[in-house]
C-alpha positions, 0 to 999 in steps of 0.5 A: 666638874664642880669637884675640880673647881673646889679642889683647885680653889683649895689648892691655889689658896693652900686650904684644907677644907675637905672631909666629912665628919659625922655629927656624932663625931663632932667635938664641942662643949655646946652639948645642947646644940650637938643634938641639932647639928649636922655632919661637917662637909664643906660647901661647894664653890658653885653653891656659894657663888650662886647665893653670893651672885644673887645677893649682889643683885640686891644692890646692898653693900654688905658690911659683914659676911657671917657664916653660921656653922663655918666648919673649916672656913671655906665659905668665908675664904671663898667670899673673901677671895671673890667679893668685898666685905669689910669683915668676915666672921665664921661661927662654929660650935666645934673647937677642933673645926675652929682651929682648922679654920684658923690654920687656914687663915694663916695660909690664906693671908688676910686679916679681915676674917675671924672664926668664933667658937660659939653656938649659933643660937646665941650669936649676936649679929654685928650692927650693919648690913650682914649677909648671913650664910648657912649651909644647913648646919643645924636644925630648926630649933637652933635656927629659930633661936638665932632668929629670935635673938637677932630679929631686932637687928634684922628689922633695923638693917638690910641684912639677908640670909643666904641659905644653901640646902635650905631645909628649914626655909619655912622657919624664915617665912613663919618669922616674917622673912620674904624670899628674894630668890630660890633655886629649886634645883639647888635648894638655895635661897635668899631671905630678907626681913621686910623693912618698915 
């Protein structure tokens, strides 16, 4: 029944998020990141809802929702429709997928979502408390570089990483993050850098 919820969500909002694109078929000017990328496939409503609900239980009022590897934008649109964020930012290294997400914005009709064509490894988080969402968009090398470039912001905020299909969650533990929640069945987890 999960597929039906996904179809209804996309149809209701006039979105085009479906499809599968093998990583070798992704177009990008970030050639060094391509080797660490994963295929494009939209997240399910069930997977993102579980993590958003768990993040809400922390009591943190997040300023931003950041989707690393945002593809056509489904996670941002779902988060905007169901939860409150001041700003939602999708970060995607494939320009054609960013253009698809921007077409979806016009149909969705909000002004607090934007999509950035960038390599997540070099993306700098905005100041404030961020909910950083990943649907296993890339391998360990990109995740580690992103963490390294943003550790100061994680240390100074109450930002959380919401990780669906969390294949590289041990990278977070090695970097000092604490697991707040993990569903072994869905392989989804929340991680936070401990405040000092």
